[in-house]
TORPA-4810 file (N, C-alpha, C, O; in nm, 3 decimals):
<nodes>
NODE_1_0.086_-0.119_0.000_0.000_0.000_0.000_0.089_0.124_0.000_0.179_0.136_0.084_X
NODE_2_0.067_0.213_-0.090_0.149_0.333_-0.104_0.125_0.427_0.012_0.018_0.423_0.073_X
NODE_3_0.225_0.515_0.045_0.209_0.609_0.154_0.085_0.695_0.143_0.018_0.720_0.243_X
NODE_4_0.051_0.741_0.020_-0.067_0.825_0.005_-0.195_0.749_0.038_-0.288_0.805_0.094_X
NODE_5_-0.199_0.619_0.002_-0.313_0.536_0.037_-0.322_0.516_0.187_-0.431_0.517_0.244_X
NODE_6_-0.205_0.498_0.253_-0.202_0.485_0.398_-0.267_0.605_0.463_-0.353_0.591_0.550_X
NODE_7_-0.225_0.724_0.421_-0.275_0.847_0.484_-0.426_0.861_0.464_-0.496_0.914_0.550_X
NODE_8_-0.476_0.813_0.350_-0.617_0.834_0.319_-0.710_0.754_0.408_-0.827_0.790_0.422_X
NODE_9_-0.662_0.646_0.470_-0.749_0.565_0.554_-0.724_0.588_0.703_-0.793_0.529_0.787_X
NODE_10_-0.628_0.672_0.737_-0.600_0.702_0.878_-0.676_0.828_0.918_-0.673_0.928_0.845_X
NODE_11_-0.744_0.826_1.033_-0.825_0.942_1.073_-0.738_1.059_1.117_-0.624_1.037_1.159_X
NODE_12_-0.789_1.182_1.108_-0.718_1.297_1.166_-0.695_1.273_1.316_-0.774_1.206_1.381_X
NODE_13_-0.587_1.329_1.368_-0.550_1.305_1.508_-0.663_1.334_1.605_-0.684_1.259_1.701_X
NODE_14_-0.736_1.443_1.581_-0.841_1.481_1.676_-0.959_1.383_1.674_-1.036_1.376_1.770_X
NODE_15_-0.972_1.307_1.564_-1.084_1.212_1.552_-1.043_1.069_1.588_-1.129_0.982_1.601_X
NODE_16_-0.914_1.045_1.603_-0.866_0.908_1.616_-0.930_0.830_1.731_-0.976_0.718_1.707_X
NODE_17_-0.937_0.881_1.855_-0.995_0.801_1.963_-1.137_0.753_1.934_-1.169_0.636_1.954_X
NODE_18_-1.223_0.844_1.887_-1.362_0.808_1.859_-1.372_0.711_1.742_-1.451_0.617_1.746_X
NODE_19_-1.292_0.733_1.638_-1.296_0.646_1.521_-1.250_0.505_1.557_-1.312_0.407_1.517_X
NODE_20_-1.141_0.496_1.632_-1.087_0.365_1.668_-1.182_0.290_1.762_-1.203_0.170_1.745_X
NODE_21_-1.239_0.360_1.859_-1.334_0.295_1.949_-1.454_0.240_1.873_-1.495_0.125_1.894_X
NODE_22_-1.511_0.320_1.785_-1.627_0.276_1.707_-1.591_0.159_1.616_-1.672_0.068_1.596_X
NODE_23_-1.471_0.162_1.561_-1.427_0.054_1.472_-1.419_-0.078_1.547_-1.468_-0.180_1.499_X
NODE_24_-1.356_-0.077_1.666_-1.344_-0.201_1.742_-1.480_-0.249_1.792_-1.502_-0.369_1.803_X
NODE_25_-1.569_-0.158_1.823_-1.705_-0.200_1.859_-1.771_-0.278_1.744_-1.841_-0.376_1.767_X
NODE_26_-1.746_-0.233_1.621_-1.811_-0.296_1.506_-1.754_-0.433_1.472_-1.827_-0.521_1.427_X
NODE_27_-1.623_-0.453_1.495_-1.559_-0.578_1.452_-1.542_-0.678_1.565_-1.482_-0.784_1.545_X
NODE_28_-1.593_-0.646_1.684_-1.567_-0.729_1.802_-1.606_-0.876_1.783_-1.533_-0.966_1.824_X
NODE_29_-1.721_-0.899_1.722_-1.772_-1.036_1.711_-1.678_-1.126_1.633_-1.666_-1.245_1.664_X
NODE_30_-1.612_-1.072_1.531_-1.525_-1.153_1.444_-1.377_-1.134_1.473_-1.293_-1.192_1.404_X
NODE_31_-1.343_-1.054_1.572_-1.206_-1.006_1.590_-1.105_-1.121_1.606_-1.007_-1.126_1.533_X
NODE_32_-1.128_-1.212_1.698_-1.031_-1.320_1.722_-1.020_-1.412_1.601_-0.911_-1.454_1.565_X
NODE_33_-1.133_-1.444_1.539_-1.131_-1.532_1.422_-1.050_-1.472_1.308_-0.971_-1.541_1.244_X
NODE_34_-1.068_-1.343_1.284_-0.992_-1.278_1.177_-0.844_-1.270_1.214_-0.758_-1.288_1.128_X
NODE_35_-0.814_-1.243_1.340_-0.674_-1.240_1.384_-0.602_-1.370_1.352_-0.488_-1.369_1.306_X
NODE_36_-0.670_-1.483_1.377_-0.607_-1.613_1.352_-0.573_-1.627_1.204_-0.466_-1.677_1.168_X
NODE_37_-0.664_-1.582_1.119_-0.644_-1.597_0.974_-0.533_-1.506_0.924_-0.444_-1.551_0.853_X
NODE_38_-0.538_-1.376_0.961_-0.442_-1.282_0.902_-0.302_-1.300_0.959_-0.204_-1.256_0.898_X
NODE_39_-0.289_-1.364_1.077_-0.157_-1.392_1.133_-0.110_-1.533_1.101_-0.005_-1.576_1.148_X
NODE_40_-0.188_-1.606_1.020_-0.160_-1.746_0.985_-0.151_-1.832_1.111_-0.074_-1.927_1.118_X
NODE_41_-0.232_-1.796_1.211_-0.237_-1.872_1.334_-0.125_-1.844_1.432_-0.115_-1.911_1.535_X
NODE_42_-0.039_-1.746_1.403_0.078_-1.721_1.487_0.053_-1.623_1.600_0.136_-1.612_1.690_X
NODE_43_-0.060_-1.552_1.599_-0.078_-1.447_1.699_-0.082_-1.502_1.841_-0.032_-1.437_1.933_X
NODE_44_-0.139_-1.619_1.862_-0.141_-1.676_1.996_-0.001_-1.717_2.040_0.033_-1.706_2.158_X
NODE_45_0.081_-1.764_1.947_0.219_-1.798_1.981_0.294_-1.673_2.025_0.370_-1.678_2.122_X
NODE_46_0.275_-1.561_1.956_0.343_-1.438_1.993_0.295_-1.388_2.130_0.375_-1.342_2.211_X
NODE_47_0.164_-1.397_2.154_0.110_-1.355_2.284_0.166_-1.444_2.397_0.203_-1.395_2.503_X
NODE_48_0.170_-1.574_2.370_0.224_-1.666_2.471_0.371_-1.635_2.500_0.414_-1.642_2.615_X
NODE_49_0.445_-1.602_2.397_0.586_-1.566_2.415_0.599_-1.442_2.504_0.685_-1.437_2.592_X
NODE_50_0.512_-1.343_2.481_0.515_-1.222_2.564_0.483_-1.256_2.709_0.550_-1.209_2.801_X
NODE_51_0.381_-1.338_2.731_0.343_-1.377_2.867_0.459_-1.452_2.934_0.488_-1.428_3.052_X
NODE_52_0.524_-1.540_2.862_0.636_-1.617_2.918_0.750_-1.526_2.962_0.823_-1.559_3.056_X
NODE_53_0.766_-1.411_2.894_0.878_-1.322_2.925_0.848_-1.221_3.036_0.931_-1.137_3.067_X
NODE_54_0.730_-1.230_3.096_0.705_-1.147_3.214_0.791_-1.194_3.331_0.846_-1.111_3.405_X
NODE_55_0.804_-1.324_3.349_0.892_-1.378_3.452_0.850_-1.344_3.593_0.936_-1.320_3.679_X
NODE_56_0.720_-1.341_3.620_0.670_-1.307_3.753_0.627_-1.433_3.828_0.609_-1.539_3.768_X
NODE_57_0.610_-1.419_3.959_0.568_-1.531_4.042_0.422_-1.566_4.014_0.342_-1.479_3.979_X
NODE_58_0.389_-1.693_4.029_0.251_-1.736_4.015_0.162_-1.659_4.112_0.200_-1.635_4.226_X
NODE_59_0.044_-1.621_4.065_-0.048_-1.543_4.147_-0.030_-1.394_4.134_-0.110_-1.318_4.190_X
NODE_60_0.072_-1.348_4.062_0.095_-1.204_4.043_-0.023_-1.142_3.968_-0.083_-1.205_3.880_X
NODE_61_-0.055_-1.017_4.003_-0.161_-0.943_3.933_-0.102_-0.880_3.807_-0.014_-0.794_3.815_X
NODE_62_-0.152_-0.922_3.691_-0.105_-0.870_3.563_-0.222_-0.802_3.492_-0.328_-0.862_3.474_X
NODE_63_-0.201_-0.678_3.451_-0.302_-0.604_3.377_-0.289_-0.636_3.228_-0.180_-0.631_3.172_X
NODE_64_-0.401_-0.668_3.166_-0.406_-0.688_3.021_-0.465_-0.560_2.963_-0.587_-0.540_2.966_X
NODE_65_-0.378_-0.474_2.909_-0.422_-0.343_2.862_-0.460_-0.349_2.715_-0.393_-0.412_2.633_X
NODE_66_-0.572_-0.281_2.682_-0.634_-0.293_2.549_-0.662_-0.441_2.523_-0.620_-0.497_2.422_X
NODE_67_-0.733_-0.502_2.617_-0.747_-0.648_2.622_-0.838_-0.704_2.514_-0.835_-0.824_2.488_X
NODE_68_-0.919_-0.620_2.450_-1.009_-0.670_2.347_-1.103_-0.775_2.401_-1.172_-0.752_2.500_X
NODE_69_-1.107_-0.890_2.336_-1.197_-0.997_2.377_-1.132_-1.095_2.476_-1.184_-1.204_2.499_X
NODE_70_-1.019_-1.056_2.532_-0.960_-1.134_2.641_-0.863_-1.243_2.602_-0.834_-1.331_2.683_X
NODE_71_-0.812_-1.238_2.480_-0.719_-1.341_2.433_-0.597_-1.351_2.523_-0.560_-1.460_2.567_X
NODE_72_-0.534_-1.237_2.551_-0.414_-1.236_2.635_-0.448_-1.272_2.780_-0.371_-1.340_2.847_X
NODE_73_-0.564_-1.226_2.828_-0.605_-1.256_2.965_-0.615_-1.406_2.988_-0.575_-1.455_3.094_X
NODE_74_-0.666_-1.479_2.891_-0.677_-1.624_2.905_-0.540_-1.689_2.914_-0.521_-1.784_2.990_X
NODE_75_-0.445_-1.639_2.837_-0.309_-1.693_2.843_-0.242_-1.657_2.976_-0.167_-1.738_3.031_X
NODE_76_-0.269_-1.538_3.027_-0.214_-1.499_3.157_-0.264_-1.592_3.268_-0.187_-1.636_3.353_X
NODE_77_-0.394_-1.621_3.266_-0.449_-1.710_3.368_-0.393_-1.851_3.354_-0.366_-1.918_3.455_X
NODE_78_-0.374_-1.897_3.230_-0.316_-2.030_3.208_-0.174_-2.038_3.263_-0.127_-2.146_3.299_X
NODE_79_-0.106_-1.924_3.268_0.031_-1.918_3.321_0.031_-1.911_3.474_0.137_-1.923_3.536_X
NODE_80_-0.086_-1.892_3.534_-0.094_-1.886_3.679_-0.104_-1.747_3.736_-0.096_-1.729_3.858_X
NODE_81_-0.122_-1.647_3.650_-0.136_-1.509_3.696_-0.283_-1.474_3.722_-0.374_-1.538_3.668_X
NODE_82_-0.304_-1.373_3.804_-0.436_-1.312_3.818_-0.444_-1.201_3.714_-0.365_-1.107_3.718_X
NODE_83_-0.539_-1.211_3.620_-0.547_-1.117_3.508_-0.663_-1.020_3.527_-0.773_-1.059_3.566_X
NODE_84_-0.635_-0.893_3.500_-0.738_-0.788_3.504_-0.728_-0.710_3.373_-0.628_-0.644_3.348_X
NODE_85_-0.832_-0.719_3.291_-0.828_-0.658_3.157_-0.896_-0.523_3.151_-0.996_-0.500_3.219_X
NODE_86_-0.841_-0.434_3.069_-0.897_-0.299_3.047_-0.905_-0.274_2.897_-0.812_-0.305_2.823_X
NODE_87_-1.018_-0.216_2.853_-1.034_-0.179_2.714_-1.139_-0.068_2.705_-1.229_-0.063_2.788_X
NODE_88_-1.127_0.020_2.605_-1.227_0.126_2.591_-1.344_0.087_2.503_-1.442_0.162_2.493_X
NODE_89_-1.336_-0.030_2.438_-1.444_-0.075_2.351_-1.540_-0.164_2.430_-1.506_-0.275_2.469_X
NODE_90_-1.661_-0.114_2.455_-1.760_-0.189_2.531_-1.798_-0.319_2.460_-1.821_-0.421_2.524_X
NODE_91_-1.804_-0.315_2.327_-1.845_-0.434_2.253_-1.737_-0.541_2.256_-1.769_-0.660_2.258_X
NODE_92_-1.611_-0.501_2.256_-1.503_-0.598_2.271_-1.517_-0.671_2.404_-1.509_-0.794_2.408_X
NODE_93_-1.539_-0.598_2.511_-1.552_-0.658_2.643_-1.674_-0.749_2.649_-1.671_-0.854_2.713_X
NODE_94_-1.781_-0.708_2.582_-1.904_-0.788_2.582_-1.883_-0.922_2.512_-1.948_-1.021_2.548_X
NODE_95_-1.793_-0.926_2.413_-1.768_-1.049_2.338_-1.652_-1.131_2.395_-1.613_-1.231_2.336_X
NODE_96_-1.598_-1.090_2.508_-1.489_-1.165_2.570_-1.540_-1.301_2.617_-1.652_-1.313_2.667_X
NODE_97_-1.456_-1.403_2.601_-1.492_-1.537_2.644_-1.405_-1.579_2.761_-1.296_-1.525_2.781_X
NODE_98_-1.454_-1.676_2.837_-1.380_-1.723_2.953_-1.414_-1.640_3.076_-1.483_-1.539_3.065_X
NODE_99_-1.365_-1.683_3.193_-1.395_-1.613_3.319_-1.308_-1.489_3.337_-1.226_-1.481_3.428_X
NODE_100_-1.327_-1.392_3.247_-1.243_-1.272_3.249_-1.292_-1.171_3.352_-1.412_-1.159_3.377_X
NODE_101_-1.197_-1.098_3.411_-1.229_-0.982_3.495_-1.192_-0.860_3.413_-1.074_-0.831_3.393_X
NODE_102_-1.292_-0.786_3.365_-1.272_-0.683_3.264_-1.331_-0.550_3.308_-1.435_-0.545_3.374_X
NODE_103_-1.262_-0.441_3.271_-1.305_-0.306_3.307_-1.298_-0.219_3.182_-1.201_-0.224_3.107_X
NODE_104_-1.403_-0.139_3.160_-1.399_-0.044_3.050_-1.326_0.082_3.096_-1.369_0.149_3.190_X
NODE_105_-1.215_0.113_3.029_-1.135_0.229_3.070_-1.035_0.263_2.961_-1.000_0.180_2.878_X
NODE_106_-0.988_0.387_2.964_-0.879_0.434_2.879_-0.749_0.383_2.940_-0.720_0.411_3.056_X
NODE_107_-0.670_0.307_2.863_-0.549_0.248_2.919_-0.441_0.352_2.949_-0.340_0.319_3.011_X
NODE_108_-0.461_0.475_2.905_-0.367_0.583_2.939_-0.410_0.659_3.064_-0.341_0.751_3.109_X
NODE_109_-0.525_0.622_3.121_-0.575_0.683_3.245_-0.644_0.574_3.327_-0.767_0.574_3.339_X
NODE_110_-0.568_0.484_3.382_-0.623_0.368_3.449_-0.679_0.403_3.586_-0.619_0.482_3.659_X
NODE_111_-0.793_0.345_3.623_-0.854_0.372_3.753_-0.791_0.285_3.863_-0.859_0.208_3.930_X
NODE_112_-0.658_0.300_3.879_-0.582_0.220_3.974_-0.488_0.308_4.053_-0.445_0.414_4.006_X
NODE_113_-0.457_0.264_4.174_-0.360_0.335_4.257_-0.218_0.313_4.206_-0.191_0.217_4.134_X
NODE_114_-0.129_0.402_4.244_0.012_0.386_4.210_0.064_0.253_4.265_0.034_0.216_4.378_X
NODE_115_0.142_0.182_4.182_0.205_0.058_4.227_0.109_-0.055_4.253_0.142_-0.146_4.329_X
NODE_116_-0.009_-0.054_4.191_-0.112_-0.154_4.221_-0.086_-0.289_4.156_-0.137_-0.391_4.203_X
NODE_117_-0.008_-0.294_4.049_0.005_-0.416_3.970_0.147_-0.470_3.972_0.244_-0.396_3.991_X
NODE_118_0.157_-0.602_3.953_0.288_-0.668_3.944_0.339_-0.671_3.801_0.460_-0.671_3.778_X
NODE_119_0.247_-0.673_3.704_0.288_-0.684_3.565_0.184_-0.626_3.472_0.070_-0.602_3.511_X
NODE_120_0.226_-0.604_3.348_0.138_-0.552_3.243_0.168_-0.628_3.115_0.284_-0.651_3.080_X
NODE_121_0.062_-0.666_3.045_0.073_-0.722_2.910_-0.015_-0.640_2.817_-0.121_-0.593_2.858_X
NODE_122_0.027_-0.625_2.694_-0.050_-0.547_2.596_-0.022_-0.602_2.457_0.094_-0.611_2.416_X
NODE_123_-0.127_-0.639_2.386_-0.108_-0.699_2.255_-0.164_-0.617_2.140_-0.285_-0.599_2.129_X
NODE_124_-0.076_-0.567_2.054_-0.112_-0.504_1.927_-0.204_-0.383_1.946_-0.308_-0.373_1.880_X
NODE_125_-0.167_-0.293_2.036_-0.251_-0.177_2.062_-0.178_-0.044_2.055_-0.244_0.060_2.050_X
NODE_126_-0.046_-0.043_2.055_0.027_0.084_2.061_-0.014_0.177_1.948_-0.027_0.298_1.969_X
NODE_127_-0.035_0.123_1.829_-0.067_0.208_1.714_-0.205_0.270_1.723_-0.236_0.363_1.648_X
NODE_128_-0.288_0.218_1.813_-0.423_0.274_1.829_-0.430_0.382_1.936_-0.536_0.441_1.958_X
NODE_129_-0.318_0.410_2.003_-0.314_0.510_2.109_-0.280_0.647_2.052_-0.221_0.659_1.944_X
NODE_130_-0.317_0.750_2.125_-0.283_0.887_2.083_-0.136_0.917_2.107_-0.073_0.986_2.026_X
NODE_131_-0.079_0.867_2.219_0.057_0.905_2.258_0.120_0.789_2.334_0.079_0.760_2.446_X
NODE_132_0.219_0.723_2.273_0.281_0.609_2.339_0.360_0.650_2.463_0.371_0.571_2.557_X
NODE_133_0.414_0.772_2.466_0.488_0.816_2.585_0.396_0.826_2.706_0.436_0.792_2.817_X
NODE_134_0.273_0.874_2.685_0.175_0.880_2.794_0.141_0.739_2.841_0.128_0.714_2.961_X
NODE_135_0.126_0.647_2.747_0.094_0.509_2.781_0.203_0.447_2.868_0.173_0.388_2.972_X
NODE_136_0.329_0.459_2.828_0.437_0.397_2.905_0.455_0.465_3.041_0.492_0.399_3.138_X
NODE_137_0.429_0.594_3.049_0.433_0.663_3.179_0.324_0.610_3.272_0.345_0.595_3.392_X
NODE_138_0.206_0.583_3.215_0.098_0.527_3.295_0.132_0.385_3.340_0.100_0.346_3.452_X
NODE_139_0.196_0.307_3.253_0.243_0.174_3.294_0.339_0.186_3.412_0.329_0.109_3.508_X
NODE_140_0.430_0.280_3.406_0.526_0.299_3.516_0.455_0.339_3.645_0.496_0.298_3.753_X
NODE_141_0.351_0.417_3.633_0.278_0.462_3.753_0.210_0.347_3.825_0.219_0.336_3.947_X
NODE_142_0.142_0.259_3.750_0.060_0.156_3.814_0.140_0.030_3.849_0.090_-0.055_3.922_X
NODE_143_0.262_0.017_3.799_0.344_-0.098_3.835_0.417_-0.074_3.966_0.460_0.038_3.995_X
NODE_144_0.430_-0.179_4.045_0.512_-0.173_4.167_0.659_-0.174_4.129_0.695_-0.204_4.015_X
NODE_145_0.744_-0.140_4.222_0.888_-0.151_4.201_0.924_-0.297_4.172_0.884_-0.386_4.247_X
NODE_146_0.997_-0.320_4.067_1.031_-0.456_4.026_0.928_-0.518_3.934_0.945_-0.630_3.888_X
NODE_147_0.819_-0.445_3.906_0.715_-0.495_3.815_0.766_-0.502_3.672_0.864_-0.437_3.635_X
NODE_148_0.699_-0.583_3.592_0.742_-0.607_3.455_0.629_-0.580_3.356_0.511_-0.593_3.390_X
NODE_149_0.665_-0.540_3.234_0.565_-0.536_3.129_0.617_-0.605_3.004_0.738_-0.612_2.980_X
NODE_150_0.522_-0.654_2.923_0.553_-0.715_2.794_0.450_-0.665_2.694_0.329_-0.684_2.713_X
NODE_151_0.497_-0.602_2.588_0.410_-0.540_2.488_0.441_-0.599_2.351_0.558_-0.614_2.314_X
NODE_152_0.337_-0.631_2.276_0.351_-0.677_2.138_0.290_-0.574_2.044_0.190_-0.510_2.077_X
NODE_153_0.350_-0.558_1.927_0.282_-0.483_1.822_0.343_-0.516_1.687_0.451_-0.574_1.676_X
NODE_154_0.270_-0.476_1.584_0.318_-0.494_1.447_0.429_-0.393_1.419_0.445_-0.295_1.491_X
NODE_155_0.506_-0.420_1.314_0.616_-0.331_1.276_0.642_-0.344_1.127_0.588_-0.433_1.061_X
NODE_156_0.724_-0.255_1.077_0.767_-0.262_0.938_0.904_-0.329_0.933_0.998_-0.276_0.993_X
NODE_157_0.919_-0.443_0.865_1.052_-0.505_0.854_1.153_-0.410_0.791_1.117_-0.324_0.711_X
NODE_158_1.278_-0.427_0.828_1.382_-0.339_0.774_1.447_-0.396_0.649_1.494_-0.319_0.564_X
NODE_159_1.452_-0.528_0.634_1.514_-0.589_0.517_1.421_-0.576_0.395_1.299_-0.590_0.407_X
NODE_160_1.481_-0.551_0.280_1.403_-0.517_0.160_1.304_-0.626_0.121_1.188_-0.596_0.094_X
NODE_161_1.348_-0.752_0.116_1.259_-0.858_0.072_1.146_-0.882_0.173_1.031_-0.901_0.135_X
NODE_162_1.182_-0.879_0.301_1.080_-0.896_0.404_0.981_-0.780_0.400_0.861_-0.799_0.420_X
NODE_163_1.032_-0.660_0.374_0.945_-0.542_0.367_0.848_-0.553_0.249_0.732_-0.515_0.259_X
NODE_164_0.898_-0.605_0.137_0.812_-0.621_0.019_0.702_-0.724_0.046_0.587_-0.702_0.010_X
NODE_165_0.739_-0.836_0.110_0.639_-0.937_0.144_0.537_-0.885_0.244_0.418_-0.915_0.235_X
NODE_166_0.586_-0.809_0.341_0.499_-0.749_0.442_0.400_-0.651_0.377_0.282_-0.650_0.410_X
NODE_167_0.451_-0.570_0.284_0.366_-0.474_0.215_0.257_-0.544_0.134_0.143_-0.499_0.132_X
NODE_168_0.292_-0.655_0.069_0.194_-0.731_-0.009_0.087_-0.791_0.083_-0.032_-0.781_0.056_X
NODE_169_0.133_-0.853_0.193_0.038_-0.922_0.282_-0.054_-0.823_0.354_-0.176_-0.834_0.348_X
NODE_170_0.008_-0.724_0.421_-0.071_-0.633_0.501_-0.134_-0.518_0.420_-0.235_-0.461_0.460_X
NODE_171_-0.073_-0.488_0.307_-0.129_-0.381_0.226_-0.240_-0.425_0.133_-0.324_-0.345_0.092_X
NODE_172_-0.241_-0.556_0.100_-0.338_-0.603_0.001_-0.417_-0.725_0.050_-0.540_-0.725_0.045_X
NODE_173_-0.346_-0.828_0.097_-0.415_-0.952_0.135_-0.501_-0.932_0.259_-0.617_-0.973_0.262_X
NODE_174_-0.444_-0.869_0.364_-0.519_-0.850_0.489_-0.646_-0.767_0.467_-0.752_-0.808_0.513_X
NODE_175_-0.641_-0.652_0.398_-0.766_-0.580_0.371_-0.867_-0.663_0.291_-0.987_-0.654_0.313_X
NODE_176_-0.817_-0.745_0.196_-0.906_-0.831_0.118_-0.975_-0.934_0.207_-1.096_-0.955_0.197_X
NODE_177_-0.896_-0.998_0.295_-0.953_-1.096_0.388_-1.050_-1.029_0.485_-1.159_-1.080_0.512_X
NODE_178_-1.008_-0.913_0.538_-1.094_-0.841_0.632_-1.227_-0.803_0.570_-1.331_-0.806_0.637_X
NODE_179_-1.225_-0.766_0.443_-1.348_-0.727_0.374_-1.444_-0.844_0.362_-1.565_-0.825_0.361_X
NODE_180_-1.391_-0.964_0.351_-1.475_-1.082_0.334_-1.516_-1.146_0.466_-1.619_-1.213_0.473_X
NODE_181_-1.437_-1.126_0.571_-1.465_-1.189_0.699_-1.526_-1.093_0.802_-1.587_-1.137_0.899_X
NODE_182_-1.509_-0.962_0.779_-1.555_-0.866_0.878_-1.591_-0.735_0.808_-1.682_-0.733_0.725_X
NODE_183_-1.520_-0.626_0.841_-1.553_-0.495_0.786_-1.436_-0.441_0.704_-1.325_-0.430_0.756_X
NODE_184_-1.458_-0.406_0.578_-1.347_-0.359_0.491_-1.272_-0.241_0.547_-1.149_-0.243_0.550_X
NODE_185_-1.342_-0.135_0.592_-1.274_-0.013_0.638_-1.185_-0.040_0.757_-1.077_0.018_0.768_X
NODE_186_-1.229_-0.127_0.848_-1.151_-0.156_0.968_-1.017_-0.218_0.934_-0.915_-0.181_0.992_X
NODE_187_-1.016_-0.310_0.840_-0.891_-0.379_0.809_-0.804_-0.301_0.712_-0.684_-0.328_0.702_X
NODE_188_-0.861_-0.205_0.643_-0.775_-0.109_0.572_-0.702_-0.021_0.674_-0.583_0.006_0.659_X
NODE_189_-0.775_0.022_0.778_-0.711_0.102_0.884_-0.604_0.020_0.955_-0.491_0.068_0.971_X
NODE_190_-0.637_-0.102_0.997_-0.542_-0.182_1.074_-0.416_-0.212_0.993_-0.307_-0.222_1.049_X
NODE_191_-0.430_-0.227_0.862_-0.313_-0.250_0.777_-0.226_-0.125_0.767_-0.103_-0.134_0.767_X
NODE_192_-0.290_-0.010_0.760_-0.216_0.115_0.743_-0.161_0.171_0.874_-0.070_0.254_0.872_X
NODE_193_-0.216_0.126_0.988_-0.187_0.192_1.115_-0.047_0.168_1.168_-0.007_0.231_1.266_X
NODE_194_0.030_0.077_1.106_0.170_0.064_1.148_0.246_0.195_1.122_0.354_0.215_1.178_X
NODE_195_0.190_0.282_1.038_0.253_0.413_1.014_0.261_0.496_1.142_0.344_0.586_1.152_X
NODE_196_0.175_0.466_1.240_0.177_0.539_1.366_0.294_0.498_1.457_0.330_0.571_1.548_X
NODE_197_0.353_0.381_1.431_0.452_0.327_1.524_0.590_0.390_1.501_0.630_0.413_1.387_X
NODE_198_0.661_0.419_1.610_0.797_0.470_1.595_0.893_0.359_1.556_0.858_0.241_1.565_X
NODE_199_1.013_0.396_1.512_1.112_0.292_1.485_1.162_0.234_1.617_1.134_0.287_1.725_X
NODE_200_1.238_0.125_1.607_1.278_0.051_1.727_1.361_0.137_1.822_1.343_0.130_1.944_X
NODE_201_1.451_0.219_1.768_1.534_0.304_1.855_1.450_0.406_1.930_1.470_0.427_2.049_X
NODE_202_1.356_0.469_1.861_1.269_0.568_1.926_1.180_0.502_2.030_1.157_0.558_2.138_X
NODE_203_1.131_0.383_1.998_1.045_0.312_2.093_1.121_0.277_2.220_1.070_0.294_2.330_X
NODE_204_1.243_0.228_2.205_1.325_0.197_2.321_1.351_0.321_2.406_1.345_0.316_2.529_X
NODE_205_1.379_0.433_2.340_1.403_0.558_2.413_1.280_0.602_2.490_1.291_0.649_2.604_X
NODE_206_1.161_0.588_2.429_1.036_0.625_2.495_1.015_0.542_2.621_0.974_0.595_2.725_X
NODE_207_1.042_0.413_2.612_1.026_0.324_2.728_1.125_0.362_2.838_1.088_0.366_2.956_X
NODE_208_1.248_0.389_2.802_1.349_0.426_2.901_1.317_0.561_2.965_1.336_0.578_3.086_X
NODE_209_1.268_0.655_2.887_1.233_0.787_2.941_1.115_0.780_3.038_1.100_0.867_3.124_X
NODE_210_1.032_0.675_3.024_0.921_0.655_3.118_0.970_0.600_3.251_0.894_0.592_3.347_X
NODE_211_1.099_0.561_3.258_1.157_0.517_3.384_1.187_0.369_3.393_1.215_0.318_3.501_X
NODE_212_1.180_0.298_3.280_1.203_0.154_3.283_1.349_0.119_3.256_1.422_0.195_3.191_X
NODE_213_1.389_0.003_3.307_1.523_-0.051_3.281_1.509_-0.190_3.219_1.398_-0.240_3.201_X
NODE_214_1.623_-0.250_3.186_1.625_-0.384_3.126_1.533_-0.391_3.003_1.463_-0.490_2.982_X
NODE_215_1.535_-0.287_2.922_1.448_-0.283_2.805_1.503_-0.378_2.698_1.620_-0.369_2.660_X
NODE_216_1.417_-0.467_2.651_1.458_-0.563_2.549_1.355_-0.563_2.437_1.235_-0.573_2.462_X
NODE_217_1.401_-0.551_2.314_1.313_-0.552_2.197_1.353_-0.670_2.109_1.467_-0.679_2.064_X
NODE_218_1.258_-0.760_2.086_1.283_-0.877_2.002_1.185_-0.877_1.886_1.070_-0.835_1.900_X
NODE_219_1.230_-0.926_1.771_1.147_-0.929_1.652_1.106_-1.070_1.613_1.178_-1.166_1.640_X
NODE_220_0.989_-1.082_1.549_0.939_-1.208_1.499_0.888_-1.188_1.356_0.869_-1.076_1.310_X
NODE_221_0.867_-1.299_1.288_0.811_-1.295_1.152_0.891_-1.198_1.064_0.834_-1.112_0.997_X
NODE_222_1.024_-1.215_1.066_1.114_-1.134_0.984_1.101_-0.984_1.014_1.120_-0.900_0.927_X
NODE_223_1.068_-0.954_1.140_1.059_-0.813_1.181_0.921_-0.752_1.168_0.906_-0.632_1.186_X
NODE_224_0.819_-0.834_1.136_0.684_-0.781_1.121_0.612_-0.763_1.254_0.508_-0.698_1.260_X
NODE_225_0.669_-0.820_1.362_0.612_-0.808_1.496_0.726_-0.783_1.595_0.833_-0.842_1.585_X
NODE_226_0.700_-0.693_1.691_0.796_-0.666_1.799_0.739_-0.714_1.931_0.618_-0.709_1.954_X
NODE_227_0.829_-0.760_2.019_0.797_-0.784_2.159_0.890_-0.699_2.243_1.012_-0.712_2.234_X
NODE_228_0.832_-0.609_2.325_0.911_-0.520_2.410_0.887_-0.559_2.554_0.772_-0.564_2.598_X
NODE_229_0.994_-0.587_2.629_0.982_-0.613_2.772_1.071_-0.516_2.849_1.172_-0.468_2.797_X
NODE_230_1.032_-0.487_2.972_1.110_-0.396_3.055_1.070_-0.413_3.202_0.970_-0.477_3.233_X
NODE_231_1.150_-0.355_3.291_1.129_-0.365_3.435_1.122_-0.227_3.495_1.196_-0.137_3.455_X
NODE_232_1.032_-0.210_3.593_1.030_-0.087_3.669_1.129_-0.100_3.784_1.113_-0.189_3.868_X
NODE_233_1.230_-0.015_3.791_1.333_-0.032_3.895_1.279_0.001_4.034_1.353_-0.009_4.133_X
</nodes>
């Protein structure tokens, strides 16, 4: 998808929160099913990898931020954690499966006390936020000293061949699949929204400036997905 096409499907900054919330409300019913297809079944493996890298004690309270229909929350519970999910899309929460504990809230303004959580997990949501620096600062606020977070999101591969394949899949195939399985406009947005993400160096700097240490960024699928982990000192 060409840059001009990308820009044409991304909402103006002032409209982004309302547009994204309404979009996720509309696609909630099919969201997990479409995720499995467009990731070739790998999205659960990536989420499980992120959960495994939290490295917290069993029973730790882990927040699942932008939890959607609770995919990550279920993996957190399977790992032995107490999971508490937050999302701003009411319809996503309504379609969550399993014994989830879910709260409707803006993940950049969590209704929690300072240091309330042991860990944070977040899957494929950074590009839907207004300001990633505000998000990571909020993560630092609600985590206890020694708390951990693990964040996943899509990325643009740096190698030319991988970038070309990524552009073909996410620029053309994913919107085509989304149009047939769910809502065309939503999956055009989701394909283009990687334009909102900073490069790896900028992302690492943002996390460190929020007060985290031990920042580690790992790539999967030839750089099409990032996993970021860090510790609150």
